[in-house]
N, CA, C, O and CB atoms as a CASP TS submission, in Angstrom:
PFRMAT TS
TARGET T0000
AUTHOR 0000-0000-0000
METHOD Language model
MODEL 1
PARENT N/A
ATOM      1  N   MET     1      66.210 108.618 129.226  1.00  0.00           N
ATOM      2  CA  MET     1      65.088 108.800 128.321  1.00  0.00           C
ATOM      3  C   MET     1      65.070 110.262 127.888  1.00  0.00           C
ATOM      4  O   MET     1      64.925 111.165 128.713  1.00  0.00           O
ATOM      5  CB  MET     1      63.735 108.387 128.995  1.00  0.00           C
ATOM      6  N   LYS     2      65.218 110.477 126.613  1.00  0.00           N
ATOM      7  CA  LYS     2      65.194 111.823 126.058  1.00  0.00           C
ATOM      8  C   LYS     2      63.781 112.127 125.579  1.00  0.00           C
ATOM      9  O   LYS     2      63.183 111.350 124.834  1.00  0.00           O
ATOM     10  CB  LYS     2      66.222 111.973 124.897  1.00  0.00           C
ATOM     11  N   ILE     3      63.262 113.252 126.012  1.00  0.00           N
ATOM     12  CA  ILE     3      61.885 113.631 125.685  1.00  0.00           C
ATOM     13  C   ILE     3      61.909 114.921 124.879  1.00  0.00           C
ATOM     14  O   ILE     3      62.560 115.898 125.247  1.00  0.00           O
ATOM     15  CB  ILE     3      61.022 113.800 126.975  1.00  0.00           C
ATOM     16  N   GLY     4      61.181 114.895 123.770  1.00  0.00           N
ATOM     17  CA  GLY     4      61.053 116.102 122.962  1.00  0.00           C
ATOM     18  C   GLY     4      59.994 117.013 123.546  1.00  0.00           C
ATOM     19  O   GLY     4      58.801 116.716 123.480  1.00  0.00           O
ATOM     20  N   LEU     5      60.428 118.116 124.112  1.00  0.00           N
ATOM     21  CA  LEU     5      59.497 119.054 124.741  1.00  0.00           C
ATOM     22  C   LEU     5      59.323 120.296 123.886  1.00  0.00           C
ATOM     23  O   LEU     5      60.232 120.695 123.158  1.00  0.00           O
ATOM     24  CB  LEU     5      59.984 119.442 126.140  1.00  0.00           C
ATOM     25  N   GLN     6      58.149 120.903 123.979  1.00  0.00           N
ATOM     26  CA  GLN     6      57.891 122.195 123.369  1.00  0.00           C
ATOM     27  C   GLN     6      57.459 123.131 124.489  1.00  0.00           C
ATOM     28  O   GLN     6      56.610 122.790 125.312  1.00  0.00           O
ATOM     29  CB  GLN     6      56.801 122.101 122.232  1.00  0.00           C
ATOM     30  N   TYR     7      58.055 124.312 124.504  1.00  0.00           N
ATOM     31  CA  TYR     7      57.746 125.287 125.538  1.00  0.00           C
ATOM     32  C   TYR     7      56.779 126.326 124.989  1.00  0.00           C
ATOM     33  O   TYR     7      56.916 126.783 123.855  1.00  0.00           O
ATOM     34  CB  TYR     7      59.030 125.960 126.059  1.00  0.00           C
ATOM     35  N   VAL     8      55.803 126.690 125.809  1.00  0.00           N
ATOM     36  CA  VAL     8      54.819 127.709 125.437  1.00  0.00           C
ATOM     37  C   VAL     8      55.158 128.956 126.238  1.00  0.00           C
ATOM     38  O   VAL     8      55.156 128.944 127.469  1.00  0.00           O
ATOM     39  CB  VAL     8      53.330 127.229 125.709  1.00  0.00           C
ATOM     40  N   ASN     9      55.450 130.031 125.515  1.00  0.00           N
ATOM     41  CA  ASN     9      55.840 131.290 126.149  1.00  0.00           C
ATOM     42  C   ASN     9      54.763 132.343 125.984  1.00  0.00           C
ATOM     43  O   ASN     9      53.999 132.323 125.019  1.00  0.00           O
ATOM     44  CB  ASN     9      57.153 131.796 125.570  1.00  0.00           C
ATOM     45  N   ASP    10      54.708 133.272 126.946  1.00  0.00           N
ATOM     46  CA  ASP    10      53.779 134.391 126.828  1.00  0.00           C
ATOM     47  C   ASP    10      54.406 135.474 125.963  1.00  0.00           C
ATOM     48  O   ASP    10      55.500 135.295 125.427  1.00  0.00           O
ATOM     49  CB  ASP    10      53.401 134.953 128.224  1.00  0.00           C
ATOM     50  N   ALA    11      53.720 136.581 125.831  1.00  0.00           N
ATOM     51  CA  ALA    11      54.189 137.680 124.980  1.00  0.00           C
ATOM     52  C   ALA    11      55.524 138.247 125.462  1.00  0.00           C
ATOM     53  O   ALA    11      56.275 138.820 124.672  1.00  0.00           O
ATOM     54  CB  ALA    11      53.143 138.791 124.936  1.00  0.00           C
ATOM     55  N   ASN    12      55.825 138.089 126.761  1.00  0.00           N
ATOM     56  CA  ASN    12      57.082 138.604 127.300  1.00  0.00           C
ATOM     57  C   ASN    12      58.212 137.577 127.232  1.00  0.00           C
ATOM     58  O   ASN    12      59.330 137.848 127.670  1.00  0.00           O
ATOM     59  CB  ASN    12      56.882 139.046 128.735  1.00  0.00           C
ATOM     60  N   GLY    13      57.920 136.416 126.687  1.00  0.00           N
ATOM     61  CA  GLY    13      58.949 135.393 126.555  1.00  0.00           C
ATOM     62  C   GLY    13      59.083 134.490 127.776  1.00  0.00           C
ATOM     63  O   GLY    13      59.986 133.655 127.836  1.00  0.00           O
ATOM     64  N   ASN    14      58.192 134.653 128.746  1.00  0.00           N
ATOM     65  CA  ASN    14      58.237 133.805 129.938  1.00  0.00           C
ATOM     66  C   ASN    14      57.561 132.466 129.653  1.00  0.00           C
ATOM     67  O   ASN    14      56.467 132.423 129.091  1.00  0.00           O
ATOM     68  CB  ASN    14      57.558 134.509 131.139  1.00  0.00           C
ATOM     69  N   THR    15      58.212 131.390 130.038  1.00  0.00           N
ATOM     70  CA  THR    15      57.654 130.063 129.815  1.00  0.00           C
ATOM     71  C   THR    15      56.413 129.877 130.683  1.00  0.00           C
ATOM     72  O   THR    15      56.451 130.090 131.895  1.00  0.00           O
ATOM     73  CB  THR    15      58.703 128.966 130.119  1.00  0.00           C
ATOM     74  N   GLN    16      55.314 129.478 130.049  1.00  0.00           N
ATOM     75  CA  GLN    16      54.045 129.299 130.736  1.00  0.00           C
ATOM     76  C   GLN    16      53.629 127.832 130.829  1.00  0.00           C
ATOM     77  O   GLN    16      52.889 127.450 131.736  1.00  0.00           O
ATOM     78  CB  GLN    16      52.972 130.088 130.034  1.00  0.00           C
ATOM     79  N   ALA    17      54.107 127.009 129.887  1.00  0.00           N
ATOM     80  CA  ALA    17      53.697 125.605 129.854  1.00  0.00           C
ATOM     81  C   ALA    17      54.720 124.802 129.062  1.00  0.00           C
ATOM     82  O   ALA    17      55.566 125.345 128.351  1.00  0.00           O
ATOM     83  CB  ALA    17      52.278 125.451 129.234  1.00  0.00           C
ATOM     84  N   VAL    18      54.608 123.504 129.212  1.00  0.00           N
ATOM     85  CA  VAL    18      55.449 122.574 128.465  1.00  0.00           C
ATOM     86  C   VAL    18      54.529 121.567 127.800  1.00  0.00           C
ATOM     87  O   VAL    18      53.590 121.074 128.424  1.00  0.00           O
ATOM     88  CB  VAL    18      56.501 121.862 129.392  1.00  0.00           C
ATOM     89  N   GLN    19      54.789 121.263 126.548  1.00  0.00           N
ATOM     90  CA  GLN    19      53.997 120.291 125.809  1.00  0.00           C
ATOM     91  C   GLN    19      54.899 119.133 125.386  1.00  0.00           C
ATOM     92  O   GLN    19      56.081 119.319 125.094  1.00  0.00           O
ATOM     93  CB  GLN    19      53.319 120.949 124.572  1.00  0.00           C
ATOM     94  N   LEU    20      54.316 117.939 125.360  1.00  0.00           N
ATOM     95  CA  LEU    20      55.003 116.791 124.805  1.00  0.00           C
ATOM     96  C   LEU    20      53.980 115.920 124.098  1.00  0.00           C
ATOM     97  O   LEU    20      52.782 116.001 124.370  1.00  0.00           O
ATOM     98  CB  LEU    20      55.754 115.996 125.905  1.00  0.00           C
ATOM     99  N   SER    21      54.461 115.095 123.196  1.00  0.00           N
ATOM    100  CA  SER    21      53.547 114.263 122.414  1.00  0.00           C
ATOM    101  C   SER    21      52.878 113.234 123.320  1.00  0.00           C
ATOM    102  O   SER    21      53.366 112.929 124.408  1.00  0.00           O
ATOM    103  CB  SER    21      54.298 113.559 121.255  1.00  0.00           C
ATOM    104  N   LEU    22      51.760 112.710 122.850  1.00  0.00           N
ATOM    105  CA  LEU    22      51.031 111.704 123.606  1.00  0.00           C
ATOM    106  C   LEU    22      51.881 110.449 123.805  1.00  0.00           C
ATOM    107  O   LEU    22      51.827 109.825 124.865  1.00  0.00           O
ATOM    108  CB  LEU    22      49.721 111.353 122.896  1.00  0.00           C
ATOM    109  N   VAL    23      52.654 110.082 122.805  1.00  0.00           N
ATOM    110  CA  VAL    23      53.552 108.925 122.911  1.00  0.00           C
ATOM    111  C   VAL    23      54.574 109.157 124.033  1.00  0.00           C
ATOM    112  O   VAL    23      54.813 108.275 124.858  1.00  0.00           O
ATOM    113  CB  VAL    23      54.280 108.667 121.554  1.00  0.00           C
ATOM    114  N   GLU    24      55.159 110.332 124.051  1.00  0.00           N
ATOM    115  CA  GLU    24      56.143 110.670 125.094  1.00  0.00           C
ATOM    116  C   GLU    24      55.470 110.697 126.469  1.00  0.00           C
ATOM    117  O   GLU    24      56.048 110.229 127.450  1.00  0.00           O
ATOM    118  CB  GLU    24      56.810 112.045 124.796  1.00  0.00           C
ATOM    119  N   TRP    25      54.262 111.237 126.544  1.00  0.00           N
ATOM    120  CA  TRP    25      53.528 111.308 127.813  1.00  0.00           C
ATOM    121  C   TRP    25      53.273 109.912 128.364  1.00  0.00           C
ATOM    122  O   TRP    25      53.419 109.680 129.564  1.00  0.00           O
ATOM    123  CB  TRP    25      52.193 112.055 127.629  1.00  0.00           C
ATOM    124  N   LYS    26      52.894 108.981 127.491  1.00  0.00           N
ATOM    125  CA  LYS    26      52.669 107.601 127.922  1.00  0.00           C
ATOM    126  C   LYS    26      53.956 106.967 128.441  1.00  0.00           C
ATOM    127  O   LYS    26      53.926 106.190 129.395  1.00  0.00           O
ATOM    128  CB  LYS    26      52.103 106.768 126.768  1.00  0.00           C
ATOM    129  N   LYS    27      55.091 107.297 127.814  1.00  0.00           N
ATOM    130  CA  LYS    27      56.384 106.788 128.287  1.00  0.00           C
ATOM    131  C   LYS    27      56.690 107.337 129.682  1.00  0.00           C
ATOM    132  O   LYS    27      57.163 106.609 130.554  1.00  0.00           O
ATOM    133  CB  LYS    27      57.518 107.169 127.297  1.00  0.00           C
ATOM    134  N   VAL    28      56.418 108.613 129.879  1.00  0.00           N
ATOM    135  CA  VAL    28      56.656 109.234 131.191  1.00  0.00           C
ATOM    136  C   VAL    28      55.771 108.581 132.247  1.00  0.00           C
ATOM    137  O   VAL    28      56.243 108.268 133.340  1.00  0.00           O
ATOM    138  CB  VAL    28      56.389 110.761 131.136  1.00  0.00           C
ATOM    139  N   LEU    29      54.497 108.374 131.934  1.00  0.00           N
ATOM    140  CA  LEU    29      53.586 107.745 132.888  1.00  0.00           C
ATOM    141  C   LEU    29      54.012 106.314 133.212  1.00  0.00           C
ATOM    142  O   LEU    29      53.930 105.890 134.364  1.00  0.00           O
ATOM    143  CB  LEU    29      52.161 107.753 132.339  1.00  0.00           C
ATOM    144  N   ASN    30      54.465 105.574 132.209  1.00  0.00           N
ATOM    145  CA  ASN    30      54.929 104.206 132.415  1.00  0.00           C
ATOM    146  C   ASN    30      56.153 104.185 133.331  1.00  0.00           C
ATOM    147  O   ASN    30      56.244 103.358 134.238  1.00  0.00           O
ATOM    148  CB  ASN    30      55.257 103.541 131.068  1.00  0.00           C
ATOM    149  N   LYS    31      57.079 105.088 133.090  1.00  0.00           N
ATOM    150  CA  LYS    31      58.287 105.178 133.922  1.00  0.00           C
ATOM    151  C   LYS    31      57.908 105.560 135.349  1.00  0.00           C
ATOM    152  O   LYS    31      58.447 105.004 136.306  1.00  0.00           O
ATOM    153  CB  LYS    31      59.290 106.211 133.333  1.00  0.00           C
ATOM    154  N   LEU    32      56.992 106.500 135.494  1.00  0.00           N
ATOM    155  CA  LEU    32      56.536 106.926 136.816  1.00  0.00           C
ATOM    156  C   LEU    32      55.887 105.763 137.560  1.00  0.00           C
ATOM    157  O   LEU    32      56.118 105.584 138.756  1.00  0.00           O
ATOM    158  CB  LEU    32      55.547 108.098 136.695  1.00  0.00           C
ATOM    159  N   LYS    33      55.082 104.977 136.860  1.00  0.00           N
ATOM    160  CA  LYS    33      54.436 103.823 137.474  1.00  0.00           C
ATOM    161  C   LYS    33      55.480 102.835 137.988  1.00  0.00           C
ATOM    162  O   LYS    33      55.335 102.293 139.084  1.00  0.00           O
ATOM    163  CB  LYS    33      53.498 103.134 136.469  1.00  0.00           C
ATOM    164  N   LYS    34      56.530 102.599 137.206  1.00  0.00           N
ATOM    165  CA  LYS    34      57.597 101.687 137.626  1.00  0.00           C
ATOM    166  C   LYS    34      58.318 102.222 138.858  1.00  0.00           C
ATOM    167  O   LYS    34      58.631 101.459 139.771  1.00  0.00           O
ATOM    168  CB  LYS    34      58.599 101.469 136.483  1.00  0.00           C
ATOM    169  N   TYR    35      58.583 103.522 138.892  1.00  0.00           N
ATOM    170  CA  TYR    35      59.220 104.131 140.067  1.00  0.00           C
ATOM    171  C   TYR    35      58.335 104.011 141.300  1.00  0.00           C
ATOM    172  O   TYR    35      58.820 103.719 142.394  1.00  0.00           O
ATOM    173  CB  TYR    35      59.540 105.606 139.798  1.00  0.00           C
ATOM    174  N   GLU    36      57.033 104.236 141.122  1.00  0.00           N
ATOM    175  CA  GLU    36      56.096 104.119 142.247  1.00  0.00           C
ATOM    176  C   GLU    36      56.055 102.686 142.776  1.00  0.00           C
ATOM    177  O   GLU    36      56.012 102.474 143.988  1.00  0.00           O
ATOM    178  CB  GLU    36      54.681 104.565 141.819  1.00  0.00           C
ATOM    179  N   GLN    37      56.068 101.704 141.876  1.00  0.00           N
ATOM    180  CA  GLN    37      56.073 100.296 142.288  1.00  0.00           C
ATOM    181  C   GLN    37      57.349  99.959 143.049  1.00  0.00           C
ATOM    182  O   GLN    37      57.309  99.264 144.064  1.00  0.00           O
ATOM    183  CB  GLN    37      55.930  99.375 141.064  1.00  0.00           C
ATOM    184  N   ALA    38      58.474 100.450 142.559  1.00  0.00           N
ATOM    185  CA  ALA    38      59.750 100.193 143.233  1.00  0.00           C
ATOM    186  C   ALA    38      59.770 100.842 144.611  1.00  0.00           C
ATOM    187  O   ALA    38      60.250 100.243 145.573  1.00  0.00           O
ATOM    188  CB  ALA    38      60.927 100.712 142.385  1.00  0.00           C
ATOM    189  N   LEU    39      59.259 102.047 144.710  1.00  0.00           N
ATOM    190  CA  LEU    39      59.206 102.743 145.992  1.00  0.00           C
ATOM    191  C   LEU    39      58.296 102.020 146.974  1.00  0.00           C
ATOM    192  O   LEU    39      58.619 101.921 148.158  1.00  0.00           O
ATOM    193  CB  LEU    39      58.731 104.178 145.799  1.00  0.00           C
ATOM    194  N   LYS    40      57.163 101.515 146.499  1.00  0.00           N
ATOM    195  CA  LYS    40      56.235 100.757 147.349  1.00  0.00           C
ATOM    196  C   LYS    40      56.888  99.469 147.836  1.00  0.00           C
ATOM    197  O   LYS    40      56.759  99.113 149.007  1.00  0.00           O
ATOM    198  CB  LYS    40      54.930 100.437 146.584  1.00  0.00           C
ATOM    199  N   LEU    41      57.582  98.774 146.954  1.00  0.00           N
ATOM    200  CA  LEU    41      58.273  97.544 147.329  1.00  0.00           C
ATOM    201  C   LEU    41      59.335  97.831 148.380  1.00  0.00           C
ATOM    202  O   LEU    41      59.464  97.093 149.356  1.00  0.00           O
ATOM    203  CB  LEU    41      58.907  96.883 146.097  1.00  0.00           C
ATOM    204  N   LYS    42      60.092  98.898 148.180  1.00  0.00           N
ATOM    205  CA  LYS    42      61.127  99.277 149.149  1.00  0.00           C
ATOM    206  C   LYS    42      60.502  99.573 150.509  1.00  0.00           C
ATOM    207  O   LYS    42      61.009  99.139 151.543  1.00  0.00           O
ATOM    208  CB  LYS    42      61.920 100.505 148.647  1.00  0.00           C
ATOM    209  N   SER    43      59.408 100.309 150.497  1.00  0.00           N
ATOM    210  CA  SER    43      58.715 100.655 151.737  1.00  0.00           C
ATOM    211  C   SER    43      58.193  99.405 152.434  1.00  0.00           C
ATOM    212  O   SER    43      58.323  99.265 153.650  1.00  0.00           O
ATOM    213  CB  SER    43      57.559 101.623 151.453  1.00  0.00           C
ATOM    214  N   ASP    44      57.602  98.496 151.658  1.00  0.00           N
ATOM    215  CA  ASP    44      57.084  97.254 152.230  1.00  0.00           C
ATOM    216  C   ASP    44      58.196  96.406 152.825  1.00  0.00           C
ATOM    217  O   ASP    44      58.024  95.816 153.892  1.00  0.00           O
ATOM    218  CB  ASP    44      56.337  96.457 151.172  1.00  0.00           C
ATOM    219  N   LEU    45      59.330  96.339 152.147  1.00  0.00           N
ATOM    220  CA  LEU    45      60.467  95.564 152.662  1.00  0.00           C
ATOM    221  C   LEU    45      61.027  96.174 153.942  1.00  0.00           C
ATOM    222  O   LEU    45      61.377  95.453 154.876  1.00  0.00           O
ATOM    223  CB  LEU    45      61.572  95.475 151.606  1.00  0.00           C
ATOM    224  N   GLU    46      61.109  97.490 153.984  1.00  0.00           N
ATOM    225  CA  GLU    46      61.585  98.160 155.195  1.00  0.00           C
ATOM    226  C   GLU    46      60.659  97.863 156.365  1.00  0.00           C
ATOM    227  O   GLU    46      61.120  97.601 157.476  1.00  0.00           O
ATOM    228  CB  GLU    46      61.690  99.679 154.972  1.00  0.00           C
ATOM    229  N   GLU    47      59.347  97.904 156.118  1.00  0.00           N
ATOM    230  CA  GLU    47      58.376  97.617 157.170  1.00  0.00           C
ATOM    231  C   GLU    47      58.498  96.168 157.632  1.00  0.00           C
ATOM    232  O   GLU    47      58.435  95.887 158.828  1.00  0.00           O
ATOM    233  CB  GLU    47      56.947  97.901 156.679  1.00  0.00           C
ATOM    234  N   ALA    48      58.674  95.249 156.679  1.00  0.00           N
ATOM    235  CA  ALA    48      58.805  93.831 157.038  1.00  0.00           C
ATOM    236  C   ALA    48      60.058  93.596 157.873  1.00  0.00           C
ATOM    237  O   ALA    48      60.016  92.851 158.853  1.00  0.00           O
ATOM    238  CB  ALA    48      58.843  92.955 155.774  1.00  0.00           C
ATOM    239  N   LEU    49      61.163  94.216 157.501  1.00  0.00           N
ATOM    240  CA  LEU    49      62.402  94.064 158.271  1.00  0.00           C
ATOM    241  C   LEU    49      62.261  94.642 159.672  1.00  0.00           C
ATOM    242  O   LEU    49      62.805  94.098 160.633  1.00  0.00           O
ATOM    243  CB  LEU    49      63.564  94.740 157.547  1.00  0.00           C
ATOM    244  N   GLU    50      61.535  95.737 159.781  1.00  0.00           N
ATOM    245  CA  GLU    50      61.286  96.327 161.099  1.00  0.00           C
ATOM    246  C   GLU    50      60.456  95.379 161.959  1.00  0.00           C
ATOM    247  O   GLU    50      60.725  95.219 163.149  1.00  0.00           O
ATOM    248  CB  GLU    50      60.570  97.687 160.959  1.00  0.00           C
ATOM    249  N   GLN    51      59.453  94.755 161.360  1.00  0.00           N
ATOM    250  CA  GLN    51      58.620  93.800 162.095  1.00  0.00           C
ATOM    251  C   GLN    51      59.423  92.574 162.524  1.00  0.00           C
ATOM    252  O   GLN    51      59.219  92.049 163.619  1.00  0.00           O
ATOM    253  CB  GLN    51      57.424  93.369 161.239  1.00  0.00           C
ATOM    254  N   VAL    52      60.330  92.118 161.671  1.00  0.00           N
ATOM    255  CA  VAL    52      61.189  90.980 162.025  1.00  0.00           C
ATOM    256  C   VAL    52      62.062  91.351 163.212  1.00  0.00           C
ATOM    257  O   VAL    52      62.244  90.552 164.131  1.00  0.00           O
ATOM    258  CB  VAL    52      62.067  90.548 160.820  1.00  0.00           C
ATOM    259  N   SER    53      62.598  92.555 163.190  1.00  0.00           N
ATOM    260  CA  SER    53      63.432  93.015 164.292  1.00  0.00           C
ATOM    261  C   SER    53      62.646  93.053 165.592  1.00  0.00           C
ATOM    262  O   SER    53      63.154  92.641 166.634  1.00  0.00           O
ATOM    263  CB  SER    53      64.007  94.394 163.986  1.00  0.00           C
ATOM    264  N   VAL    54      61.420  93.539 165.543  1.00  0.00           N
ATOM    265  CA  VAL    54      60.565  93.595 166.732  1.00  0.00           C
ATOM    266  C   VAL    54      60.284  92.185 167.236  1.00  0.00           C
ATOM    267  O   VAL    54      60.345  91.928 168.438  1.00  0.00           O
ATOM    268  CB  VAL    54      59.238  94.331 166.424  1.00  0.00           C
ATOM    269  N   LEU    55      59.976  91.271 166.316  1.00  0.00           N
ATOM    270  CA  LEU    55      59.686  89.893 166.707  1.00  0.00           C
ATOM    271  C   LEU    55      60.898  89.214 167.347  1.00  0.00           C
ATOM    272  O   LEU    55      60.752  88.440 168.293  1.00  0.00           O
ATOM    273  CB  LEU    55      59.226  89.093 165.496  1.00  0.00           C
ATOM    274  N   LYS    56      62.079  89.503 166.835  1.00  0.00           N
ATOM    275  CA  LYS    56      63.290  88.909 167.404  1.00  0.00           C
ATOM    276  C   LYS    56      63.480  89.341 168.850  1.00  0.00           C
ATOM    277  O   LYS    56      63.993  88.575 169.665  1.00  0.00           O
ATOM    278  CB  LYS    56      64.520  89.295 166.575  1.00  0.00           C
ATOM    279  N   ASN    57      63.075  90.548 169.168  1.00  0.00           N
ATOM    280  CA  ASN    57      63.268  91.095 170.510  1.00  0.00           C
ATOM    281  C   ASN    57      62.080  90.823 171.434  1.00  0.00           C
ATOM    282  O   ASN    57      62.120  91.173 172.614  1.00  0.00           O
ATOM    283  CB  ASN    57      63.512  92.587 170.425  1.00  0.00           C
ATOM    284  N   THR    58      61.019  90.198 170.903  1.00  0.00           N
ATOM    285  CA  THR    58      59.821  89.919 171.690  1.00  0.00           C
ATOM    286  C   THR    58      59.974  88.596 172.419  1.00  0.00           C
ATOM    287  O   THR    58      60.397  87.593 171.844  1.00  0.00           O
ATOM    288  CB  THR    58      58.571  89.896 170.795  1.00  0.00           C
ATOM    289  N   LYS    59      59.626  88.616 173.679  1.00  0.00           N
ATOM    290  CA  LYS    59      59.636  87.387 174.457  1.00  0.00           C
ATOM    291  C   LYS    59      58.259  86.742 174.337  1.00  0.00           C
ATOM    292  O   LYS    59      57.268  87.429 174.089  1.00  0.00           O
ATOM    293  CB  LYS    59      60.008  87.662 175.953  1.00  0.00           C
ATOM    294  N   GLY    60      58.197  85.449 174.510  1.00  0.00           N
ATOM    295  CA  GLY    60      56.917  84.753 174.440  1.00  0.00           C
ATOM    296  C   GLY    60      56.795  83.953 173.169  1.00  0.00           C
ATOM    297  O   GLY    60      57.746  83.834 172.397  1.00  0.00           O
ATOM    298  N   GLN    61      55.607  83.401 172.958  1.00  0.00           N
ATOM    299  CA  GLN    61      55.373  82.504 171.835  1.00  0.00           C
ATOM    300  C   GLN    61      55.176  83.289 170.547  1.00  0.00           C
ATOM    301  O   GLN    61      54.486  84.307 170.505  1.00  0.00           O
ATOM    302  CB  GLN    61      54.161  81.618 172.102  1.00  0.00           C
ATOM    303  N   LYS    62      55.803  82.781 169.514  1.00  0.00           N
ATOM    304  CA  LYS    62      55.677  83.391 168.199  1.00  0.00           C
ATOM    305  C   LYS    62      54.903  82.450 167.296  1.00  0.00           C
ATOM    306  O   LYS    62      54.942  81.233 167.476  1.00  0.00           O
ATOM    307  CB  LYS    62      57.066  83.719 167.597  1.00  0.00           C
ATOM    308  N   GLN    63      54.206  83.011 166.333  1.00  0.00           N
ATOM    309  CA  GLN    63      53.404  82.229 165.410  1.00  0.00           C
ATOM    310  C   GLN    63      54.228  81.957 164.150  1.00  0.00           C
ATOM    311  O   GLN    63      54.857  82.868 163.610  1.00  0.00           O
ATOM    312  CB  GLN    63      52.075  82.966 165.064  1.00  0.00           C
ATOM    313  N   THR    64      54.227  80.712 163.684  1.00  0.00           N
ATOM    314  CA  THR    64      54.929  80.383 162.451  1.00  0.00           C
ATOM    315  C   THR    64      54.106  80.854 161.261  1.00  0.00           C
ATOM    316  O   THR    64      52.921  81.162 161.392  1.00  0.00           O
ATOM    317  CB  THR    64      55.208  78.864 162.359  1.00  0.00           C
ATOM    318  N   LEU    65      54.749  80.905 160.099  1.00  0.00           N
ATOM    319  CA  LEU    65      54.052  81.310 158.885  1.00  0.00           C
ATOM    320  C   LEU    65      52.920  80.332 158.567  1.00  0.00           C
ATOM    321  O   LEU    65      51.824  80.750 158.194  1.00  0.00           O
ATOM    322  CB  LEU    65      55.034  81.397 157.703  1.00  0.00           C
ATOM    323  N   ASN    66      53.183  79.047 158.713  1.00  0.00           N
ATOM    324  CA  ASN    66      52.135  78.048 158.447  1.00  0.00           C
ATOM    325  C   ASN    66      50.943  78.242 159.389  1.00  0.00           C
ATOM    326  O   ASN    66      49.794  78.131 158.960  1.00  0.00           O
ATOM    327  CB  ASN    66      52.703  76.616 158.599  1.00  0.00           C
ATOM    328  N   GLU    67      51.203  78.528 160.657  1.00  0.00           N
ATOM    329  CA  GLU    67      50.106  78.765 161.605  1.00  0.00           C
ATOM    330  C   GLU    67      49.308  79.997 161.194  1.00  0.00           C
ATOM    331  O   GLU    67      48.077  79.999 161.233  1.00  0.00           O
ATOM    332  CB  GLU    67      50.652  78.938 163.043  1.00  0.00           C
ATOM    333  N   PHE    68      50.025  81.033 160.801  1.00  0.00           N
ATOM    334  CA  PHE    68      49.366  82.259 160.359  1.00  0.00           C
ATOM    335  C   PHE    68      48.475  81.993 159.150  1.00  0.00           C
ATOM    336  O   PHE    68      47.325  82.429 159.113  1.00  0.00           O
ATOM    337  CB  PHE    68      50.405  83.334 160.023  1.00  0.00           C
ATOM    338  N   LEU    69      49.011  81.276 158.159  1.00  0.00           N
ATOM    339  CA  LEU    69      48.250  80.986 156.946  1.00  0.00           C
ATOM    340  C   LEU    69      47.061  80.071 157.223  1.00  0.00           C
ATOM    341  O   LEU    69      46.007  80.217 156.604  1.00  0.00           O
ATOM    342  CB  LEU    69      49.153  80.352 155.901  1.00  0.00           C
ATOM    343  N   ASN    70      47.223  79.136 158.143  1.00  0.00           N
ATOM    344  CA  ASN    70      46.121  78.239 158.487  1.00  0.00           C
ATOM    345  C   ASN    70      44.990  78.986 159.182  1.00  0.00           C
ATOM    346  O   ASN    70      43.828  78.592 159.082  1.00  0.00           O
ATOM    347  CB  ASN    70      46.620  77.106 159.378  1.00  0.00           C
ATOM    348  N   ASP    71      45.325  80.056 159.882  1.00  0.00           N
ATOM    349  CA  ASP    71      44.302  80.856 160.587  1.00  0.00           C
ATOM    350  C   ASP    71      43.460  81.680 159.613  1.00  0.00           C
ATOM    351  O   ASP    71      42.363  82.121 159.954  1.00  0.00           O
ATOM    352  CB  ASP    71      44.967  81.791 161.612  1.00  0.00           C
ATOM    353  N   LEU    72      43.972  81.880 158.417  1.00  0.00           N
ATOM    354  CA  LEU    72      43.234  82.691 157.428  1.00  0.00           C
ATOM    355  C   LEU    72      42.078  81.940 156.966  1.00  0.00           C
ATOM    356  O   LEU    72      41.316  82.429 156.132  1.00  0.00           O
ATOM    357  CB  LEU    72      44.090  83.089 156.247  1.00  0.00           C
TER
END
């Protein structure tokens, strides 16, 4: 994604800020939202796999998915 940026410089030529159009800003926010969703999904999957691993190593009675859902 190529973004048209404008740089705001002070009197000494040092960059102080960056500007982009509202359309471009919305594209950046949309892309960021997608990345955040993907990261959350990855994190949730890692946690689920860790829980499965713990359950596999646990002795005793385990609850099935149907039993869990029926308890709700």
